[in-house]
C-alpha positions in Angstrom: -124.9 204.6 263.3 -123.2 201.2 263.9 -125.5 198.3 263.9 -124.9 195.5 266.4 -125.8 192.0 265.5 -129.3 190.9 266.7 -127.8 187.9 268.4 -125.6 190.2 270.6 -128.5 192.4 271.4 -130.6 189.4 272.3 -127.8 188.1 274.6 -127.5 191.4 276.4 -131.3 191.7 276.8 -131.4 188.1 278.1 -128.8 188.6 280.8 -130.5 191.8 281.9 -133.8 190.0 281.9 -132.5 187.2 284.1 -130.9 189.7 286.5 -134.0 192.0 286.6 -136.8 189.5 286.6 -135.2 186.4 288.1 -134.5 187.6 291.6 -131.9 184.9 292.1 -134.2 182.2 290.8 -133.8 180.3 287.5 -135.5 181.8 284.5 -136.6 179.7 281.6 -135.7 180.7 278.1 -139.4 180.7 277.1 -140.1 183.4 279.7 -137.2 185.5 278.4 -138.4 185.0 274.8 -142.0 186.0 275.8 -140.9 189.2 277.7 -138.3 190.4 275.3 -140.0 189.3 272.0 -136.8 187.4 271.1 -137.0 184.4 268.7 -136.3 181.4 270.9 -134.0 179.7 268.4 -131.5 182.6 268.4 -131.9 183.0 272.1 -131.0 179.5 273.0 -127.7 179.7 271.0 -126.8 182.9 272.8 -127.7 181.5 276.2 -125.5 178.4 275.6 -122.5 180.7 274.6 -123.1 182.7 277.8 -123.1 179.5 279.9 -119.8 178.3 278.2 -118.3 181.8 278.9 -119.2 181.6 282.6 -121.7 184.5 282.5 -124.7 182.3 283.1 -125.4 178.9 284.8 -127.7 176.5 283.1 -129.9 174.4 285.4 -131.5 171.2 284.0 -134.8 169.7 285.0 -138.5 170.7 285.1 -137.8 173.8 287.1 -134.6 174.5 285.3 -133.5 177.5 283.3 -130.8 180.0 283.6 -129.4 182.2 286.3 -126.4 184.5 286.7 -123.1 182.8 287.3 -121.9 185.8 289.4 -123.4 188.8 291.1 -124.9 191.2 288.6 -122.5 193.9 289.8 -119.6 191.6 288.7 -120.9 191.0 285.2 -119.9 193.6 282.6 -121.6 194.1 279.3 -118.1 193.6 277.8 -118.2 190.0 279.2 -121.4 189.3 277.1 -119.9 190.9 274.0 -116.8 188.7 274.2 -118.9 185.6 274.8 -121.3 186.1 271.9 -119.1 188.2 269.5 -119.8 191.2 267.4 -119.1 190.0 263.8 -119.6 187.1 261.5 -116.8 185.7 259.4 -116.7 188.6 256.9 -113.6 190.3 258.4 -110.9 189.0 256.1 -107.4 190.2 257.0 -106.1 190.0 253.5 -108.8 192.1 251.7 -108.5 195.8 251.3 -106.0 198.4 250.1 -103.0 200.0 251.8 -105.2 202.9 253.0 -107.6 200.3 254.5 -104.8 198.4 256.3 -102.8 201.5 257.4 -105.5 204.1 258.1 -109.1 202.7 258.2 -108.5 199.5 260.1 -106.3 201.1 262.8 -109.1 203.7 263.3 -111.7 200.9 263.6 -109.5 199.0 266.1 -109.1 202.2 268.2 -112.8 202.8 268.2 -113.4 199.1 269.1 -111.0 199.5 272.0 -112.8 202.6 273.3 -116.2 200.9 273.0 -115.1 197.8 274.8 -113.6 199.9 277.6 -117.0 201.5 278.1 -118.8 198.2 278.0 -116.4 196.7 280.5 -117.2 199.7 282.8 -121.0 199.1 282.5 -122.3 196.3 284.7 -125.6 194.4 284.6 -126.3 196.0 288.0 -126.2 199.5 286.3 -128.6 198.3 283.5 -131.0 197.0 286.1 -131.0 200.3 287.9 -131.7 202.0 284.6 -134.6 199.7 284.0 -136.0 200.5 287.5 -135.6 204.3 286.9 -137.3 203.9 283.5 -140.3 202.3 285.3 -139.9 198.8 283.9 -141.9 196.5 286.2 -139.9 193.6 287.6 -141.6 190.2 287.9 -139.2 189.4 290.7 -140.6 192.2 292.9 -144.1 190.9 292.2 -143.1 187.5 293.7 -141.7 188.9 296.9 -144.0 188.1 299.9 -143.4 190.0 303.2 -146.2 188.3 305.2 -145.3 186.7 308.5 
């Protein structure tokens, strides 16, 4: 099985957390870290990359935090992957044999293209619906008050 970098998984979890628990309000990174069990130092780096990529908006101040930059149905998981990246700097173009360059790498590029197409078709809205179907409680729903 392919192993995704922790930073990428943290970024995806953070965006889904903001969409699912935020309810349109800003969500502080310490809340995301607490709910998701994500180390805050890695989380902050990923959140800043997502802000620079236009996936999230960063709000400063005592009630600041992060919120989605667009509707959750308009954010694809592929957007997050492109913002944070999937690899380190170990992908050297010059290393490898002729078999690697002419057979293995093209296969890997083809698989990468297929995976990215699937991630581009998967929205944060869909992941929030999956969370709801899985019975994950939303803190946003707990804050809703219907009293008149």
